[in-house]
N, C-alpha and C positions, 0 to 999 in steps of 0.2 A: 564408515558412512560414505555413501557415494552421492555427489551432487553434480549434475550435468547442467551447465548453463549453455543454452543453444541460442546463438545470435540470429535473429530473424532479419533485421535490417541494420544499416549503418548510417544513420542520419548524423547531421552536424549537431552536436550537443553543446549548448552554451549555458553557463551558470546554472547547472541543474539543481532542481528542488525535487526531492523524493517525497511522494505522498503515499503512505501505506494504508491499506484497508483490507485486512484479512478477516475471516470469520472469527467471531468472538461473541461477547455479550449482546444478544439481540441482533447480531449481524450488522450493527450500526455502521461500523467502518467499511465493511464490504459493500453494503448498499450505497453508501456515499461515494466511494471510489468508482464503483461500477457506473453510477449515474454520471460522474464527471467524465469518465472515459467515453461513454455514449454521447453525452451532450456536446463535448468538445471535438468529437470525431478523432480521438487519439488513435495512433497506429501502434501495432505490436512491435516491440523492440527485441524482446527475448523471452524465452521460456526456461523455467527452472524445474528440472525433474529430479526425483530422489526416491530411494527405497525407504526413506524415513517418513513418507506421507502415509496417511491411513490406508489400510488395504481395502480398497473399494473401487468401484468404477462408476462413471456417470453415463447416462444415455443422452446423447445429443439430439438436436432437432431433426436429424436425419435417421434417428433410431439406431445409431451406431454407438458402440461402447468407447469410452475414453478413460484413460488413466488420469488420476489427479495431476494437476500442474499448477504452478504459480507463474504468473506472467507479468512482464513489465511493458507498459505502454508509454508513449511519449507524445508530447504536443509542444511545439515551439510557440511561445507567447511573448511577444516583445523581445526583450534581451535575455529571456530565460527559457530553459527547457523544463517543462513539467514532466516528471517521471511518475507513473502510477504503478504501484506494486499491488497486484490483485490476484485473487484465486479463490477456490472453493474449499481449501484445506490449509492447515498449518502442520508443521512437523509434529510427530507423535509425542516425543518426550522432551524433557528439559535439555538434555545434552544435544539432541538434534536441533532444538530451537536456537541454542547458543551458536552451534556451528553454522546453521542457516543464516543467522543474523551477521555473523562474522564474514561469511562469503558475500552477502549483500553489501555490507558496509565497505569491504575491500574494493568491490567492483565500483561502487558509487564514488568512493574516494579517488580511484584511478581516473574517473571521468571528471574530476574536479568539483564534485559535490561537497557542499558544506552545510546544507539545511535539509532536515528531514521532518516531515509532519506525519505523525501517527494518529489515526482516527480510531475511535472506539466508543463503546457505550458503557454506562455505569448501571449496575443492577439496583433497582429501586423497589421498595415494597409495594408502592402504588404509583400509577401514572400521575405526574404532577400536572396541576392545572396550567401552569406557565413553565414549560420546559426551558432549561438553561443550557448554555454552552460553557464548558469549563476548559481552562487552558492551564497547562503546566509546562515547564521547560527545564533544561539543565543549565541555564544561565539567565541572570536577571535581565540582560539586554534584550534577549529574544522574547522573554515573557512580557516585558513592557511593550515590545513591538506589536505583538498579537493582542494583548489586552486592550491597547489603544484602538485597534481596529474593531474589536468586538464592542467596546463601549460606544463607538461612533454609530454602530448599527442597532443600538438598544437591545443587544442580546444578553 
């Protein structure tokens, strides 16, 4: 498997937090991250190309063909750098997904990153009258940190 990570810019990264939103159930994560990138005016940091993406092309706003790519954007906010992992595809199979994640995690760790937020949707049989936000984590401390934030917002 071939992964090419192309650096677009070299900003100063401080206390990075990675926010991932790739296509999935209802494209919830993708839509949320694309919205954050646009709303915050985040700048492109890198592009990740691979032969393990689906074999398709996209037609851009200038009617030109583009191959699938996953991109990382950044925005410095206070004493942190928010990194946004966005794209229109995910790797095709499980092995490629694991390799992709390993490459992203290695790169993020080298930048000093310690916190990752992955966004996604949950399949439901019908649309709930009062949608909810669910939170899970790999450690109790971080779960409590985010659960407290959501409770204060009445989510």
